[in-house]
C-alpha positions in Angstrom: -221.7 35.2 -270.2 -222.6 33.1 -273.1 -225.1 30.2 -273.0 -222.3 27.6 -273.3 -220.2 29.4 -270.4 -223.5 29.2 -268.3 -223.9 25.7 -269.2 -220.3 24.7 -268.1 -220.5 26.5 -264.8 -223.6 24.7 -264.1 -222.0 21.5 -264.8 -219.0 22.4 -262.9 -220.9 23.3 -259.7 -222.8 20.0 -260.1 -219.8 17.9 -260.4 -218.2 19.5 -257.3 -221.6 18.8 -255.5 -221.6 15.3 -256.5 -218.4 14.6 -255.0 -219.3 16.2 -251.8 -222.1 13.8 -251.6 -220.0 10.7 -252.7 -217.6 11.7 -249.8 -220.6 11.1 -247.3 -221.5 8.0 -249.1 -218.0 6.6 -249.1 -217.4 7.2 -245.2 -221.0 5.9 -244.4 -220.8 2.9 -246.4 -216.9 2.4 -245.8 -216.2 2.4 -249.5 -212.5 3.5 -249.8 -212.4 3.1 -253.6 -215.2 5.8 -253.9 -213.7 7.9 -251.3 -210.1 8.2 -253.0 -212.1 9.6 -256.0 -213.1 12.6 -254.2 -209.6 13.5 -253.4 -206.5 14.1 -255.9 -203.7 11.8 -255.2 -201.7 14.9 -253.7 -204.5 16.2 -251.7 -204.1 17.5 -248.1 -206.4 16.8 -245.3 -206.7 18.8 -242.1 -209.1 17.1 -239.5 -209.0 17.6 -235.8 -207.9 14.0 -235.4 -205.9 13.6 -238.7 -203.4 15.5 -240.9 -202.0 14.1 -244.1 -203.3 13.2 -247.4 -206.7 13.1 -248.4 -206.5 9.6 -249.6 -204.9 8.8 -246.3 -207.7 10.0 -244.2 -210.4 8.1 -246.1 -208.2 4.9 -245.3 -208.0 6.1 -241.6 -211.5 7.0 -241.1 -213.0 4.0 -242.8 -210.8 1.8 -240.1 -212.0 4.3 -237.2 -215.7 3.9 -238.4 -215.2 0.1 -237.7 -215.6 1.2 -234.0 -219.0 2.2 -234.5 -222.5 0.5 -235.0 -223.7 3.0 -237.2 -222.6 6.7 -238.7 -224.6 9.0 -241.0 -223.2 12.3 -242.7 -225.0 14.9 -244.4 -223.7 17.9 -246.2 -226.1 21.0 -246.6 -225.7 24.9 -247.3 -223.1 24.0 -250.0 -221.4 27.2 -251.2 -219.4 26.8 -254.7 -217.0 29.5 -255.8 -215.5 28.8 -259.2 -212.2 30.9 -259.4 -211.8 30.0 -263.0 -212.5 26.8 -265.4 -210.1 24.7 -263.4 -210.1 25.9 -259.9 -212.7 26.4 -257.2 -213.3 26.6 -253.5 -216.3 25.4 -251.4 -217.7 25.2 -247.9 -220.3 22.7 -246.9 -221.9 22.2 -243.5 -221.6 18.8 -242.3 -223.7 16.9 -239.6 -222.4 13.7 -238.6 -223.8 11.1 -236.0 -222.1 7.9 -235.0 -223.4 5.4 -232.3 -221.5 2.9 -230.5 -222.1 1.0 -227.4 -220.6 2.0 -224.1 -221.2 -1.0 -221.7 -225.1 -1.1 -221.9 -225.5 2.4 -222.9 -225.9 3.4 -226.5 -224.1 6.4 -227.2 -224.4 9.0 -229.9 -221.5 11.4 -231.0 -223.0 14.4 -233.1 -220.5 16.6 -234.9 -221.5 19.9 -236.6 -218.8 21.0 -238.8 -217.7 22.7 -242.1 -215.8 21.1 -245.0 -213.9 24.0 -246.5 -212.2 22.7 -249.6 -210.0 23.8 -252.6 -210.6 22.0 -255.9 -209.1 21.6 -259.0 -210.2 20.0 -262.4 -207.5 17.6 -263.7 -208.2 15.6 -266.9 -211.9 16.8 -266.8 -212.1 15.5 -263.4 -212.9 17.9 -260.1 -211.5 16.7 -257.1 -210.2 17.9 -253.7 -206.6 19.6 -253.5 -207.1 20.5 -249.8 -209.7 20.0 -247.2 -209.8 21.8 -243.7 -212.7 20.3 -241.6 -213.8 22.9 -239.1 -215.6 21.4 -236.3 -218.0 24.2 -235.0 -219.5 22.2 -232.0 -220.4 18.5 -230.9 -222.1 16.4 -228.2 -222.2 13.3 -227.0 -225.5 11.6 -225.6 -227.3 8.5 -224.4 -229.9 7.6 -226.9 -232.5 4.9 -227.1 -232.7 3.1 -230.8 -235.9 2.9 -232.4 -235.0 0.1 -234.4 -232.7 -0.4 -237.6 -233.6 -1.1 -241.1 -232.1 -4.6 -242.0 -231.4 -3.4 -245.5 -228.9 -0.9 -244.4 -225.1 -1.8 -244.4 -221.7 -0.5 -244.3 -220.7 -2.2 -247.2 -221.6 -2.8 -251.0 -224.4 -5.2 -249.8 -226.3 -2.1 -248.9 -229.7 -1.8 -250.8 -228.3 1.4 -252.6 -225.6 -0.4 -254.7 -228.3 -2.2 -256.5 -229.9 1.0 -257.5 -227.0 3.0 -258.2 -225.1 1.0 -260.8 -222.4 3.6 -261.7 -220.8 3.5 -258.4 
C-alpha cells in the first residue's frame, strides 16, 4: 500500500469517527441540523423505538429528549471496516444515560447498546446509509444528583459552541 493510500484510509476512518461523535453531540445538544449531517438523505434507521429514515430519527429523538432533564451519549470501541474507497461498515458501542423526574424521584435510564452502521462517501462526504441500534442491556434506577454545571445547555447556548466555531 502506498503512502497516499494509507493517508486516504486514515482520513476516511477519521471522517467516519468524527461523524459518530457528532451524532452524540447532536442528540445531547438537540442540534437537529448537525444530526442531519450524519445521515444521507435516503438513510434508514432501525432503533427499538423507531424505524424510518435517519434524518427522521434525528427529528424524533431530539423531540423525545425534551422529556428529559439531562442526557449524555458516549461512543467507544469503534471498529471501522473500509470496504472500498466509498463504502464502509462500522460498529460502535454506546452508553446513553438520561435523567427525568418521576414525582419527587430523580430517575436515570441507562442503555448499553451498539450502533451498527453502513456508510458511503458521496461527493466527498462520509455519512450513514443504514443504522441498526442494538440494545444489549438497559436499566432504570433512582439517583441523587451531585449538582449540575450551569454552563451545560441542550442547545447552541452551551459553552462548547463558543469554542467549536465550525459546527
